[in-house]
Structures are given as structure tokens and as C-alpha cells.
NUDRENSE-224730 format. One record per residue (C-alpha): residue number from 0; x, y, z; residue in three letters. Coordinates in steps of 0.5 Angstrom, whole numbers, plus 500, padded with zeros to 3 digits. Last residue first. Example, Ala and Ser with C-alpha at 12.3 -4.5 7.8 and 13.67 -1.06 7.14 Angstrom:
% residues 2
+-----+------+-------+-----+------+
:  nr : east : north :  up : rest :
+-----+------+-------+-----+------+
:   1 :  527 :   498 : 514 :  SER :
:   0 :  525 :   491 : 516 :  ALA :
+-----+------+-------+-----+------+
This chain:
% residues 331
+-----+------+-------+-----+------+
:  nr : east : north :  up : rest :
+-----+------+-------+-----+------+
: 330 :  521 :   473 : 516 :  GLY :
: 329 :  526 :   474 : 511 :  ASN :
: 328 :  524 :   477 : 504 :  GLY :
: 327 :  529 :   483 : 505 :  SER :
: 326 :  522 :   487 : 505 :  ALA :
: 325 :  520 :   483 : 511 :  ASP :
: 324 :  514 :   479 : 511 :  LEU :
: 323 :  508 :   481 : 515 :  TYR :
: 322 :  502 :   476 : 517 :  LEU :
: 321 :  506 :   471 : 520 :  ASP :
: 320 :  503 :   471 : 527 :  PRO :
: 319 :  496 :   474 : 523 :  PRO :
: 318 :  494 :   480 : 527 :  LEU :
: 317 :  490 :   479 : 533 :  THR :
: 316 :  483 :   478 : 535 :  LYS :
: 315 :  480 :   474 : 528 :  GLY :
: 314 :  474 :   472 : 526 :  VAL :
: 313 :  472 :   478 : 522 :  GLY :
: 312 :  475 :   484 : 522 :  LEU :
: 311 :  470 :   489 : 521 :  LEU :
: 310 :  463 :   485 : 523 :  GLN :
: 309 :  467 :   481 : 528 :  ALA :
: 308 :  469 :   488 : 533 :  GLY :
: 307 :  468 :   495 : 531 :  ALA :
: 306 :  470 :   499 : 536 :  LEU :
: 305 :  474 :   493 : 540 :  ARG :
: 304 :  476 :   490 : 535 :  ASP :
: 303 :  479 :   496 : 531 :  LEU :
: 302 :  483 :   499 : 537 :  ALA :
: 301 :  486 :   492 : 537 :  ALA :
: 300 :  488 :   492 : 530 :  TYR :
: 299 :  491 :   499 : 531 :  ILE :
: 298 :  495 :   497 : 537 :  ARG :
: 297 :  497 :   491 : 534 :  GLU :
: 296 :  499 :   494 : 527 :  GLY :
: 295 :  503 :   499 : 532 :  ASP :
: 294 :  508 :   493 : 534 :  ALA :
: 293 :  507 :   490 : 527 :  ARG :
: 292 :  510 :   496 : 524 :  GLU :
: 291 :  516 :   497 : 530 :  ALA :
: 290 :  517 :   489 : 529 :  ALA :
: 289 :  518 :   490 : 522 :  ILE :
: 288 :  524 :   496 : 523 :  PRO :
: 287 :  522 :   503 : 521 :  ARG :
: 286 :  524 :   507 : 514 :  ARG :
: 285 :  518 :   506 : 510 :  PRO :
: 284 :  518 :   511 : 504 :  ILE :
: 283 :  512 :   515 : 505 :  GLY :
: 282 :  516 :   522 : 505 :  ALA :
: 281 :  518 :   521 : 498 :  LEU :
: 280 :  511 :   520 : 496 :  PHE :
: 279 :  508 :   526 : 499 :  ASP :
: 278 :  514 :   530 : 496 :  ARG :
: 277 :  514 :   527 : 489 :  LYS :
: 276 :  506 :   529 : 490 :  LEU :
: 275 :  507 :   536 : 493 :  THR :
: 274 :  512 :   537 : 487 :  ALA :
: 273 :  508 :   535 : 481 :  PHE :
: 272 :  502 :   539 : 484 :  THR :
: 271 :  506 :   546 : 484 :  ALA :
: 270 :  509 :   544 : 478 :  ASP :
: 269 :  503 :   544 : 474 :  ASP :
: 268 :  497 :   539 : 472 :  GLU :
: 267 :  500 :   533 : 475 :  ALA :
: 266 :  497 :   527 : 471 :  ALA :
: 265 :  502 :   523 : 475 :  MET :
: 264 :  504 :   517 : 470 :  LEU :
: 263 :  507 :   523 : 465 :  PRO :
: 262 :  512 :   525 : 471 :  ARG :
: 261 :  515 :   517 : 473 :  VAL :
: 260 :  520 :   518 : 468 :  THR :
: 259 :  522 :   525 : 469 :  GLU :
: 258 :  522 :   524 : 476 :  TRP :
: 257 :  529 :   520 : 475 :  LEU :
: 256 :  532 :   527 : 474 :  ALA :
: 255 :  531 :   527 : 482 :  PRO :
: 254 :  536 :   522 : 483 :  GLU :
: 253 :  537 :   520 : 490 :  ASN :
: 252 :  529 :   519 : 493 :  ALA :
: 251 :  527 :   516 : 486 :  LEU :
: 250 :  533 :   511 : 486 :  ALA :
: 249 :  532 :   509 : 493 :  ASP :
: 248 :  525 :   507 : 492 :  LYS :
: 247 :  526 :   504 : 485 :  ALA :
: 246 :  532 :   500 : 489 :  ALA :
: 245 :  527 :   498 : 495 :  ALA :
: 244 :  522 :   495 : 490 :  SER :
: 243 :  527 :   492 : 486 :  ALA :
: 242 :  529 :   488 : 493 :  ARG :
: 241 :  523 :   486 : 494 :  ALA :
: 240 :  521 :   483 : 487 :  PHE :
: 239 :  527 :   479 : 487 :  GLY :
: 238 :  525 :   477 : 494 :  ARG :
: 237 :  519 :   475 : 491 :  VAL :
: 236 :  522 :   471 : 486 :  VAL :
: 235 :  527 :   467 : 490 :  GLU :
: 234 :  520 :   465 : 494 :  GLY :
: 233 :  517 :   463 : 488 :  ARG :
: 232 :  514 :   456 : 492 :  ASP :
: 231 :  513 :   458 : 499 :  ALA :
: 230 :  512 :   466 : 498 :  VAL :
: 229 :  507 :   464 : 492 :  THR :
: 228 :  503 :   459 : 497 :  ARG :
: 227 :  503 :   465 : 502 :  GLY :
: 226 :  499 :   469 : 497 :  GLU :
: 225 :  502 :   476 : 497 :  TYR :
: 224 :  500 :   483 : 498 :  LEU :
: 223 :  504 :   489 : 498 :  TYR :
: 222 :  503 :   494 : 503 :  GLY :
: 221 :  498 :   499 : 505 :  ILE :
: 220 :  497 :   502 : 513 :  LEU :
: 219 :  505 :   503 : 513 :  SER :
: 218 :  505 :   506 : 520 :  VAL :
: 217 :  509 :   513 : 522 :  SER :
: 216 :  510 :   512 : 529 :  GLY :
: 215 :  509 :   510 : 536 :  LYS :
: 214 :  501 :   508 : 534 :  ALA :
: 213 :  496 :   508 : 540 :  GLY :
: 212 :  489 :   510 : 537 :  PHE :
: 211 :  490 :   517 : 537 :  ALA :
: 210 :  496 :   516 : 533 :  ARG :
: 209 :  493 :   512 : 527 :  MET :
: 208 :  487 :   517 : 527 :  VAL :
: 207 :  492 :   523 : 526 :  ASP :
: 206 :  496 :   518 : 521 :  ASP :
: 205 :  489 :   517 : 517 :  ALA :
: 204 :  489 :   524 : 516 :  SER :
: 203 :  484 :   529 : 519 :  ILE :
: 202 :  481 :   536 : 517 :  LEU :
: 201 :  486 :   536 : 511 :  ARG :
: 200 :  485 :   543 : 507 :  LYS :
: 199 :  483 :   545 : 500 :  PHE :
: 198 :  487 :   551 : 497 :  GLY :
: 197 :  488 :   548 : 489 :  LYS :
: 196 :  495 :   545 : 491 :  ALA :
: 195 :  492 :   542 : 497 :  GLU :
: 194 :  487 :   539 : 492 :  LEU :
: 193 :  492 :   536 : 488 :  ARG :
: 192 :  496 :   533 : 494 :  ALA :
: 191 :  489 :   530 : 498 :  CYS :
: 190 :  489 :   527 : 491 :  PHE :
: 189 :  495 :   523 : 492 :  GLN :
: 188 :  494 :   522 : 499 :  TRP :
: 187 :  487 :   517 : 498 :  TYR :
: 186 :  481 :   521 : 499 :  LEU :
: 185 :  476 :   522 : 504 :  LEU :
: 184 :  471 :   528 : 502 :  ALA :
: 183 :  467 :   533 : 505 :  ALA :
: 182 :  461 :   538 : 503 :  ASP :
: 181 :  460 :   534 : 496 :  LEU :
: 180 :  457 :   537 : 489 :  GLU :
: 179 :  461 :   544 : 491 :  GLY :
: 178 :  464 :   543 : 485 :  THR :
: 177 :  471 :   542 : 487 :  GLU :
: 176 :  468 :   537 : 492 :  LEU :
: 175 :  465 :   533 : 486 :  LYS :
: 174 :  472 :   533 : 482 :  GLN :
: 173 :  475 :   530 : 488 :  ALA :
: 172 :  469 :   525 : 488 :  LEU :
: 171 :  470 :   523 : 481 :  LEU :
: 170 :  478 :   523 : 481 :  PRO :
: 169 :  477 :   518 : 488 :  PRO :
: 168 :  472 :   513 : 485 :  ALA :
: 167 :  466 :   512 : 489 :  GLY :
: 166 :  462 :   512 : 495 :  TYR :
: 165 :  457 :   517 : 497 :  ALA :
: 164 :  455 :   518 : 504 :  VAL :
: 163 :  450 :   523 : 507 :  GLN :
: 162 :  452 :   524 : 513 :  ALA :
: 161 :  449 :   521 : 520 :  ALA :
: 160 :  448 :   513 : 518 :  THR :
: 159 :  455 :   513 : 517 :  GLU :
: 158 :  458 :   518 : 521 :  VAL :
: 157 :  456 :   514 : 528 :  ASP :
: 156 :  458 :   519 : 532 :  LEU :
: 155 :  460 :   519 : 539 :  GLY :
: 154 :  464 :   524 : 538 :  ALA :
: 153 :  472 :   521 : 540 :  THR :
: 152 :  470 :   514 : 540 :  GLU :
: 151 :  465 :   513 : 534 :  ARG :
: 150 :  468 :   519 : 530 :  ALA :
: 149 :  475 :   515 : 531 :  GLN :
: 148 :  472 :   508 : 529 :  ALA :
: 147 :  468 :   511 : 522 :  LYS :
: 146 :  475 :   515 : 521 :  LEU :
: 145 :  479 :   508 : 522 :  LEU :
: 144 :  474 :   504 : 517 :  ILE :
: 143 :  474 :   510 : 511 :  TRP :
: 142 :  482 :   510 : 511 :  ASN :
: 141 :  482 :   502 : 511 :  LYS :
: 140 :  477 :   502 : 505 :  ASP :
: 139 :  472 :   497 : 506 :  LEU :
: 138 :  466 :   501 : 505 :  ALA :
: 137 :  468 :   503 : 498 :  GLY :
: 136 :  475 :   506 : 495 :  GLY :
: 135 :  474 :   513 : 496 :  ALA :
: 134 :  468 :   516 : 501 :  VAL :
: 133 :  465 :   522 : 499 :  GLY :
: 132 :  461 :   526 : 504 :  LEU :
: 131 :  455 :   530 : 504 :  ARG :
: 130 :  453 :   533 : 510 :  LYS :
: 129 :  447 :   531 : 515 :  GLY :
: 128 :  452 :   530 : 521 :  SER :
: 127 :  460 :   531 : 519 :  LEU :
: 126 :  460 :   537 : 524 :  SER :
: 125 :  462 :   531 : 529 :  LYS :
: 124 :  468 :   529 : 525 :  LEU :
: 123 :  472 :   536 : 526 :  ASP :
: 122 :  471 :   544 : 523 :  THR :
: 121 :  466 :   543 : 518 :  ILE :
: 120 :  464 :   550 : 516 :  PRO :
: 119 :  469 :   550 : 511 :  SER :
: 118 :  473 :   556 : 510 :  GLY :
: 117 :  478 :   552 : 506 :  ALA :
: 116 :  474 :   547 : 502 :  PRO :
: 115 :  475 :   540 : 506 :  VAL :
: 114 :  479 :   534 : 505 :  MET :
: 113 :  478 :   528 : 510 :  LEU :
: 112 :  485 :   524 : 509 :  ALA :
: 111 :  489 :   519 : 506 :  GLY :
: 110 :  496 :   516 : 508 :  GLU :
: 109 :  503 :   517 : 507 :  THR :
: 108 :  507 :   511 : 511 :  THR :
: 107 :  508 :   507 : 505 :  SER :
: 106 :  510 :   500 : 502 :  TYR :
: 105 :  510 :   495 : 508 :  PRO :
: 104 :  510 :   488 : 506 :  SER :
: 103 :  504 :   483 : 507 :  PHE :
: 102 :  503 :   476 : 507 :  ARG :
: 101 :  497 :   472 : 505 :  VAL :
: 100 :  496 :   465 : 508 :  GLY :
:  99 :  489 :   464 : 506 :  ARG :
:  98 :  486 :   462 : 512 :  GLY :
:  97 :  481 :   466 : 515 :  GLU :
:  96 :  486 :   470 : 519 :  ASN :
:  95 :  490 :   471 : 514 :  GLY :
:  94 :  485 :   474 : 509 :  LEU :
:  93 :  483 :   478 : 515 :  ARG :
:  92 :  489 :   481 : 516 :  ALA :
:  91 :  491 :   483 : 509 :  ALA :
:  90 :  484 :   487 : 508 :  PHE :
:  89 :  486 :   491 : 515 :  ILE :
:  88 :  494 :   491 : 513 :  LEU :
:  87 :  491 :   495 : 506 :  ASP :
:  86 :  493 :   493 : 499 :  GLY :
:  85 :  498 :   494 : 494 :  VAL :
:  84 :  498 :   488 : 489 :  ILE :
:  83 :  502 :   482 : 488 :  ALA :
:  82 :  502 :   475 : 484 :  ASP :
:  81 :  497 :   477 : 479 :  VAL :
:  80 :  491 :   473 : 476 :  GLN :
:  79 :  491 :   468 : 482 :  GLY :
:  78 :  484 :   469 : 484 :  GLY :
:  77 :  484 :   472 : 490 :  LEU :
:  76 :  489 :   477 : 487 :  PHE :
:  75 :  485 :   479 : 481 :  ALA :
:  74 :  479 :   479 : 485 :  ILE :
:  73 :  482 :   484 : 490 :  ARG :
:  72 :  485 :   489 : 484 :  ALA :
:  71 :  478 :   489 : 481 :  ALA :
:  70 :  475 :   491 : 487 :  ASP :
:  69 :  480 :   497 : 488 :  ASN :
:  68 :  480 :   499 : 481 :  GLY :
:  67 :  481 :   498 : 474 :  ALA :
:  66 :  486 :   494 : 474 :  LEU :
:  65 :  493 :   494 : 470 :  LYS :
:  64 :  498 :   488 : 470 :  VAL :
:  63 :  505 :   491 : 470 :  ILE :
:  62 :  508 :   484 : 468 :  ASP :
:  61 :  516 :   485 : 471 :  LEU :
:  60 :  521 :   480 : 469 :  THR :
:  59 :  525 :   476 : 474 :  PHE :
:  58 :  532 :   475 : 476 :  GLY :
:  57 :  534 :   482 : 480 :  ASN :
:  56 :  537 :   485 : 475 :  ALA :
:  55 :  532 :   483 : 470 :  THR :
:  54 :  527 :   486 : 475 :  ASP :
:  53 :  531 :   492 : 476 :  PHE :
:  52 :  532 :   494 : 469 :  GLY :
:  51 :  532 :   501 : 470 :  ARG :
:  50 :  526 :   503 : 466 :  ALA :
:  49 :  522 :   498 : 468 :  LYS :
:  48 :  523 :   498 : 476 :  ILE :
:  47 :  522 :   506 : 475 :  VAL :
:  46 :  515 :   504 : 471 :  ALA :
:  45 :  514 :   499 : 476 :  ALA :
:  44 :  514 :   505 : 482 :  GLU :
:  43 :  511 :   510 : 478 :  TRP :
:  42 :  505 :   505 : 477 :  ALA :
:  41 :  505 :   502 : 485 :  ALA :
:  40 :  503 :   510 : 485 :  THR :
:  39 :  496 :   509 : 484 :  GLY :
:  38 :  491 :   513 : 480 :  PHE :
:  37 :  491 :   508 : 474 :  PRO :
:  36 :  491 :   501 : 479 :  LEU :
:  35 :  497 :   496 : 479 :  VAL :
:  34 :  497 :   489 : 479 :  GLY :
:  33 :  504 :   486 : 479 :  LEU :
:  32 :  505 :   480 : 475 :  ARG :
:  31 :  512 :   477 : 477 :  PHE :
:  30 :  514 :   473 : 470 :  THR :
:  29 :  520 :   467 : 471 :  GLU :
:  28 :  525 :   467 : 466 :  GLY :
:  27 :  530 :   470 : 471 :  ALA :
:  26 :  529 :   465 : 476 :  ALA :
:  25 :  534 :   460 : 473 :  ARG :
:  24 :  539 :   465 : 472 :  ALA :
:  23 :  537 :   467 : 480 :  ARG :
:  22 :  538 :   460 : 482 :  ARG :
:  21 :  544 :   459 : 478 :  VAL :
:  20 :  547 :   465 : 481 :  SER :
:  19 :  546 :   463 : 488 :  PRO :
:  18 :  548 :   456 : 487 :  LEU :
:  17 :  555 :   458 : 484 :  ALA :
:  16 :  559 :   458 : 490 :  ALA :
:  15 :  556 :   451 : 492 :  ALA :
:  14 :  558 :   448 : 485 :  LEU :
:  13 :  566 :   451 : 486 :  SER :
:  12 :  566 :   449 : 493 :  LEU :
:  11 :  564 :   442 : 491 :  ALA :
:  10 :  569 :   442 : 485 :  ALA :
:   9 :  574 :   444 : 490 :  THR :
:   8 :  572 :   438 : 495 :  ALA :
:   7 :  572 :   433 : 488 :  LEU :
:   6 :  579 :   435 : 486 :  MET :
:   5 :  581 :   435 : 494 :  GLY :
:   4 :  579 :   428 : 494 :  ARG :
:   3 :  582 :   425 : 486 :  ARG :
:   2 :  589 :   429 : 489 :  SER :
:   1 :  591 :   435 : 486 :  LEU :
:   0 :  598 :   436 : 484 :  MET :
+-----+------+-------+-----+------+
């Protein structure tokens, strides 16, 4: 028969063992609000999380908040209307250096590209001078920032003033490129894939630019953005979301039939487009350690600081020290 001291010790051990499940059960009633764009792949991943119950299995309920575009996503995030959005590293770093405490978790290494028609006379960045150029995502889009820096570095061209630049939504710009109203368009990878299936070609990709700036591997320039306060106050929910996100990516990588859940969201006009979108999404799943991501992020940031400086990056000369959040929720 156990002594009173033994009984207390046993009870304490049982309570300690139960604490993780208690914390998870407590988090199960919490909602995690993910902002998604109508043309963004985060909606694909969110659909799998909901369809497979990866949210409830990881102690939270996913609320998918549909947002009109990048500007709306940033406003919703900064205003606390959502807990996370997919955003770019440069935007996250600027906010972090301004004291926002934003954390960044790699989402994808697949990036956009500068698209031109087959047989286009535009063969390099210098050829953009005087041409009608569409830019998706607005003046602060990461792909545009990188392209401007590369044009200045390699071609001595201020493409923002040398070309006839039109900002707009990716679907509209892709359509205008197809109809010949634009000579070139800098688009997100999904729209690049759609155009490739129609014979258009990539002139230069964001990955090409990053390699030129010294990146040693494929960099996740886009990731999930969280407010530092959210991570501090609701860490278990954030970690649960990270686990659910990883589970969704693994499921899509290993279960081809699961893509039928996603296909209605892809607006794939034909099987060739569907196959290209699927291929590029899976190719972009981050595989590198956070340390490798950060090292390349620092190289790219240093190049941008040298070429664009405070006008682009704000007060920071380097990435904020605690910017990266490990996908496991550590760090």
C-alpha cells in the first residue's frame, strides 16, 4: 500500500503527464484566423487542413478569412483582424525593424517571374526600356523590389521610370499580356504557370535574382506572418497551426488523390495547367533548416540595402534578430 507521500508523488506525476493534453484541450476551443487571397495558394492548404481535420487534431479551429488582395491582407493583419497572413520577408523585416515584433515562418520557395510572349523582342532587363510592363502586387511587392534592384545592378536601368509600369491584380495583368496590351508582366508563380501552358516564357525569375545576389539555395521569400504578441500570448495555438500547415503540405505531397479537394480552388482551365500548378506548389515546399533560410535572407537583405537603402527597407540594416519562427514553433 502506498504511503501518503507516495500517493502524492504519483498524483503529481500523473498531473504532469496530463498537462500537454490539458493545454491542447484548452486550445481546442480557440479560433485561429488565417487571411487568404482569392488567387493565393494558402487557400489550398487551408482547405486541406479543414477537410482532414488537421486543425482540431492540433487543438484549434481554423477560421478562413477571405481578403480581396495584398493591401487588404496587410491592413487586416496590422489591424489585428487576422492572426496570420502569407506575406513576404522584406515586408516582415521592415515591420520588425520598426518595432512591430513580427515573426516569419517559411511558406514556399516557389516565386514569381517576368513573363513575355514567345518570340518577344524583350530578351533581357535592358530591353524593358520603353515597354509596357505590368506589375502584380503593387509598388512594395517583393518580386518587383528584387527586379528593380537587379535591373539597376546588372543593366544600369531604373526600370520604374524607363518602362511604362502598370500595377494591377494578377488575373487582369495576365489577361492583358495575353491580349497584347502589355509587353511583359511580373506575376505570381500561379499565373506564370498558367501562361507557360499557353506558350509564354519566363524571362527572369525571382529565384534567378536571389541567386545573383548570393543566395546558396532556394529561399522562402514568402512565409506566414504572425504578430509577436500573438506568438507570446497564444503560442500553443500558433504551434498547432504550424503543425497543421506541415501536415497539409505532407498530405498533398504524398496523396495524389487529395488534390481533388484542392482542384476547385485552383481555377485550372485544363489538365496541363492543373499539372503545372501542382508541380510548382510541391516544388516550393520549404526543406531547408531555418539557419540556412536566415543566412540567405541576410545576403539578399544586404544587397537590397546596398542598392535601395532606407527608402525601401526603412530603418533596418539587417534582418531583425528574432524574425524567423521555426515551423515547429521553436525559436
